[in-house]
C-alpha positions as CSV (number, residue, x, y, z in Angstrom):
1,M,0.1,-0.2,0.2
2,S,3.1,2.2,0.2
3,N,2.2,3.3,-4.1
4,L,-1.2,4.6,-3.4
5,P,-1.6,8.1,-5.3
6,S,-1.9,10.9,-3.3
7,L,-5.0,12.6,-1.8
8,N,-6.0,15.4,-3.8
9,T,-8.4,16.1,-6.3
10,E,-6.8,14.8,-8.9
11,T,-7.1,11.3,-7.3
12,I,-10.9,12.3,-6.5
13,W,-11.6,12.4,-10.2
14,A,-9.8,9.3,-11.0
15,I,-12.2,7.8,-8.6
16,L,-15.3,8.9,-9.8
17,E,-13.9,8.5,-13.6
18,E,-13.0,4.5,-12.8
19,K,-9.0,5.6,-13.5
20,L,-8.3,3.8,-10.7
21,D,-8.9,0.0,-9.6
22,D,-11.5,-1.0,-7.2
23,A,-8.8,-2.2,-5.4
24,T,-6.8,1.1,-5.4
25,V,-9.5,3.2,-3.8
26,N,-10.6,0.4,-1.1
27,Q,-6.7,0.9,-0.2
28,L,-7.0,4.9,0.0
29,L,-9.8,4.2,2.4
30,W,-8.0,1.8,4.4
31,H,-5.1,3.9,4.5
32,Y,-7.0,7.4,5.2
33,L,-8.9,5.2,7.8
34,G,-6.0,4.0,9.9
35,Y,-5.4,0.2,8.9
36,R,-2.4,-0.3,8.2
37,Y,-0.9,-4.1,7.1
38,D,1.6,-5.4,9.1
39,S,3.6,-8.0,6.5
40,S,6.0,-8.8,9.4
41,T,2.7,-10.6,11.4
42,A,1.1,-10.7,8.3
43,Q,-1.9,-9.6,10.7
44,W,-3.4,-5.9,9.6
45,D,-3.0,-3.0,13.3
46,T,-5.8,-1.5,14.1
47,S,-4.5,0.9,16.5
48,L,-4.7,3.8,14.3
49,V,-8.6,3.2,13.5
50,A,-11.0,4.6,15.3
51,P,-12.8,2.2,18.0
52,E,-16.4,2.6,15.6
53,W,-14.5,0.7,12.6
54,Q,-12.5,-1.6,14.9
55,D,-15.6,-2.8,16.3
56,D,-17.5,-3.4,13.4
57,Y,-14.6,-4.4,11.0
58,P,-11.4,-5.2,12.4
59,Q,-10.0,-6.4,8.8
60,P,-10.7,-3.9,6.2
61,P,-13.8,-4.2,4.0
62,N,-14.1,-4.2,0.9
63,F,-16.4,-0.8,0.3
64,I,-16.8,-1.4,-3.4
65,E,-18.5,-4.6,-2.7
66,S,-20.0,-4.1,0.6
67,R,-23.7,-1.7,0.9
68,P,-23.2,-2.2,4.6
69,A,-19.7,-0.8,5.3
70,T,-20.2,1.9,2.2
71,V,-23.3,2.9,4.5
72,K,-21.2,3.4,7.8
73,L,-19.0,5.6,5.3
74,T,-21.5,7.9,4.2
75,R,-23.0,8.3,7.7
76,S,-19.6,9.4,9.3
77,I,-19.3,12.2,6.8
78,P,-20.3,15.2,8.5
79,V,-23.7,17.1,7.1
80,E,-22.0,19.7,5.9
81,N,-19.5,18.2,4.1
82,K,-22.0,15.5,2.4
83,Q,-21.9,18.0,-0.7
84,L,-18.8,18.5,-1.1
85,L,-18.0,16.3,-4.7
86,K,-20.9,19.3,-6.0
87,E,-19.6,22.2,-4.2
88,K,-15.8,21.4,-4.5
89,L,-15.5,20.1,-7.7
90,G,-18.6,20.6,-9.9
91,F,-19.4,16.5,-9.8
92,K,-22.9,16.6,-11.5
93,G,-23.1,12.4,-10.3
94,Y,-23.4,9.7,-13.1
95,K,-26.4,9.5,-16.1
96,I,-29.3,7.5,-15.1
97,G,-29.1,4.1,-16.8
98,E,-24.9,4.3,-16.9
99,F,-24.6,3.8,-13.2
100,G,-25.1,1.0,-10.8
101,P,-23.8,0.1,-7.2
102,R,-20.8,0.1,-8.4
103,Q,-20.3,3.4,-9.6
104,T,-22.2,5.0,-6.6
105,R,-20.1,3.0,-3.9
106,R,-16.9,4.7,-5.4
107,A,-18.6,8.2,-5.4
108,T,-19.3,7.6,-1.7
109,A,-15.4,6.8,-1.4
110,A,-14.8,9.5,-3.2
111,G,-17.2,11.7,-1.1
112,W,-15.4,10.4,2.1
113,L,-11.9,10.9,0.6
114,L,-12.7,14.5,0.2
115,N,-14.2,15.1,3.2
116,Y,-11.1,13.9,4.8
117,L,-9.2,16.3,3.0
118,Q,-11.7,19.2,4.2
119,Q,-11.4,18.5,7.4
120,T,-7.3,17.8,7.6
121,N,-6.0,19.8,5.5
122,G,-9.0,22.7,6.0
123,K,-8.9,23.2,2.1
124,I,-9.5,21.7,-1.3
125,E,-7.6,22.8,-4.2
């Protein structure tokens, strides 16, 4: 997971435009949620993961395949940051008939990561 792209608006757009594969999207979420893989023990270190995530997901979930994990991700975004994709990036959503659960979950991942960027950086460029 050391080869993850930088967290910036270019990466967020790459998620929305499906230029990043699902595995990378998951790894970005895991990283910013605090999951760290310890190759020496072949186990996940969750010491940096918030308790509410540790309790439900002691192993990092596959957000692209898991609706419950994605719902939890959505609910963890503060109300004032739920529209960041639209407000900061001008993302208009996907066209009807051209998206399914996978694209919706990728948009949720992008929204959560953009929220993370806003909260930690204070601004989105």
